[in-house]
N, C-alpha and C positions, 0 to 999 in steps of 0.2 A: 538548311531550311527544309523542313518537312511539309509537304503539301497534304498528304493523306495521313490523318491521325485521329486518335480519340482523345478528347479532353475530359478527364475525370475531375469533377468538382469536389471541393471539400465536403465530406459526408458528415452525418450526425448520428450519434448513438446514445442509447440509454442503458439501463441495467440489463435489458433483454435483447435488443436488436440494433442493427445498423441499417441506415438508409443511404445508398450511394446513387448518384446521378451523374449524367454527363452527355456529351454529344459526340457523334461520329461524323468526321468531315472527309469528303472527297477532295475538297480544296480549302486550305487554310494556310495563308502565306504570312500570318502574323509573326513578326520577328521579336527577338529579345530587345528590350528597351536599353538605350544607352544614354548616359547623362549629356553627352555632347551633341545629340541629335538636334538639328535646327528645325525651323518651321516647315520646310519642304518635306523632310523625312517624317516628321510627326504627322503631317497631312496624309502622306502615303500610308503610314501605319494605321491611321484612323479609318481610311477608306478600306483597307484590307479587312479590318474587323467586320465591316458590313458587306463584304463581298465573299464571305465564306459560303461553301456549298455543302450542306449536310447530307448524310447518306441515310435514307429511310429504309426501314425494315431489314436492317442488317443485324447479325447475331454478335453479341458481345458476352464474353465470360468474365464474371466479377468474382474475385477471390479475396476473402477476408479471413485471416487466421486459420487457413487450411480448409475453409468451407467455400465451395464454388457454386454459384448460381448462373444459369444461362438466361440472358434476356435479349429482347429484340427492340431495336429503336422504333420510334413511332414515325408518322409521316413527316415530322420535322427533324428527324435525326436524333431525337432526344430519347434517353432511356433512364429508368429509375429501377432500383433493385433493393429488396429488403432481405437481409440475412441475419443469422444469429452470430454472435462473436465469441461464444464459448468462454465467458467469464473473464474478459480482459479488464484490467484496472483502468480507472479514469485517466484521461490524458489523450494525447495525440497518437494515432496509430496509422500504419500504412495499409494500402490495399493494392491489388494488381488488376489490370484490365488486359484481356487477351482478345485480339481481333484475328480470328482464323482466316478471314478473307485475305489478309496481307501478311499473316504470320507475324504480327507485331504485338509487343507487350508495352504497356504504359503503367506508370505508377501514380497513385493518388494517396490522399490521407483523409482521415476522419477524426472527429473529436467525440470522445466518450465523456459525458459530463456527469459528475456526481449528483445524485438525486436531490440533495439538500443544499447545494451551492446556489447562491443568488445568481440569476442570469440577467444580462443586460441585453435588451432588444433596442437597437439603435438604427435610425436612418443614417444615410451617408451624405448625400448632396446637401450642402449648406448646413449640415449638422456637424460634420467632420471635415469634409472636402469643400473648399470654396468653389461653388458651381454656378452661382447666379441663375438658379433654376427658373426664376420668374422673369428673367431678363433675357429674351430670346437671343439677341445678337451677341451679347457677352457670353452666354452659355455655349452657343455654337462655336464662337471663336476659341474658347478654352478647349473644347473637344477636338477641334481640328488642328490646332497649332501648338498645343502643349502636351507634355508627356508626364509620366509618373514622377520624374525628377523635378520638372518645372512647375507642376501644379502645386497649390498651396493648401495647407491645413488651415482651419479656422484660427483666428487670433486667440491667444491665451488658452491654448489647449490644456495646459497644466491645471487650469481652473476646472475644466471639464472632468478631469480625472479626480480632482479633490471633491467635487460635488457628488460624484458617484460613490466615493468612499464615505462621505457624510451620510448618504442615504442608505448605506449598507453597514450601519453600526460600526463606523470607523475602520472598516476592513475593505481593501481593494477587491472588487469582484474579479473573478478569473474566467467566467463563462460569457463569451460575447457572440451575439447573433446579429448580423447586419441585414436588415430587411429594406430593400431599396426598389425604387421604380426603374432603375437602370436595367438594361437587358444583359443576357449572358454574353453578348458580344464584347462587353467591357470587363469580363472576368479577369483576363490577364492583366489589364491595366490596374484593376483594384488590388489584385494580389501584389503587384509591384509597388503600388503607391503605399499600401499599408506596411509593407516591409521597409521601404526606403524611409518613410516618415516615423517608423517605430511606433505605430499604432497597435493597440491590442489585437492579437491574432484571434480570428473567429471564423465562423461559418457564414457564408453568404446565401441569401435568398433573393434571387433576381427574377426579372420577367422573361417571357419567352424570347427566343432568338429572333432577330430581325434581319432583313436583307435589303440592300439598296440605299441610295443617297437620301431618298425621301424619309426612310425610317431613321437614318442617321440624324438628320436635323430635328426630328421629332423625338429623339431618344430621351427617356426619362420622364415622359408624360405619364400622368396617372391613368391607369387603365383598370377598370372594373374593381374588383375587391382583393387585388393581390396582397396588399399589406395586411388587411384584416384577416384574410385566410391564412397567411403565413404565421401571424402572431397566434391565432387560434390553434393552429397545428402545433406550435411550440408548447403552448399551455397544455394541450392534450398529451403530447409526447413526453413531457416531464410533469406528471400530475402532482408531484410533491415539491416542486421548485417554485420559488417566488421570483418576480422579475421587476426590473426598473426599466421604464420606457423613456427613450430619448429621441427628440425630434427638433423641428424648427417651426417658426411662425409663418413660413412662406407658402406652404401648400395646405394639406389637409391632416397633418399629423395630430393636432389637438382634437379634431373631430373624431378621428379614428381611435385615438387613445381613450377618449371619453367613452366611446362605445365598448372598448375592451374593459375599461374599469367598471362600467355598468354591468357587464356580464360576468366578470371574474374579479370582483372587488377584493376578496381576501387574498388574491394571488399577486397583487401589484403593490410593491413597496414604495413606489414613488414615480413621479413624472417630471422630466426635465425638458424644457423647451428653450432653444436658442432664439433670441429676438433678433431678427434681421433689421438693421438700422434703416434700410431703404423702404421698409414696409410699415406704414403707420396703422397699426391695428391694436393699439393698447387697450381699447374698450373690449375688443374680442378676447384678448388674453386675460383680462381681469374677469370677464364673464366665465371663461373656462376655469380660472382659478377657483371661483366660487363653487362651480359644479364639482370639481375634484374635492374641495373641502367638505362638501356635503357627504361624500363617500369616505371621508377621513383618510384620504390618500394625499400625502405630501406633494406639493407642486411648487417648482422653482423655475425661474428663468435665468438665462445666462447669455453672455455675448462673446 
């Protein structure tokens, strides 16, 4: 178990550049997940995620395909770095992080997306991962006592994939970007969950790192314009790519996606919203369906 380490997140690349980000930690006791972990071990693991101690203003070397940039973490231990990749082909590629302070090296990966491939921008909680985001006690119970093996995907996940195929001219999309209100504290959990459940591999856009039990129980709450800003960034980063937007009826996904469509109408191939059975807002959903129809953007709901 390594306490001092750098966690490099999945990066993103277009035809010209790569963007890599991560955190440097003085204290990070998060362990590898195991299927047999019970409630007590899961509870400890969750607490560890929110008791990390980031290192501010430390130097990290980021190397991509032979090119190295030196960056410094900010006051929250976070760093981001932009490099050229020297003509790599689309697909997944590795990068290296070097921390001179402890003479340690860490590996990460980034995704180079083809310019004209359709991209999927999807929420996670209650869109793919059963989270009960609008039910406080259930949400906290899942976070504290379940792990990536015991947490569940939404029912009828195959339908989700088929709807995406239908919206993409009968072709399965390959480029997935997951924009969530969850914090970077949950990055390891999400990586494990997506791998264990065989969900499409993609790049995560999460919220700022949090610390302490109070932040744990309020994890996943909507803060500011994180989702809108992340989606707008993706649309600018891939100016020739079109996207399908996927979310749920529980929080503000429809409102955010309507704003996206109003600003980038010709870039959105469709909107998919999962209807949560315990939220009765059919009139709201029908209202947004009419709004998307005005923009000639396909809109479907699924469960």
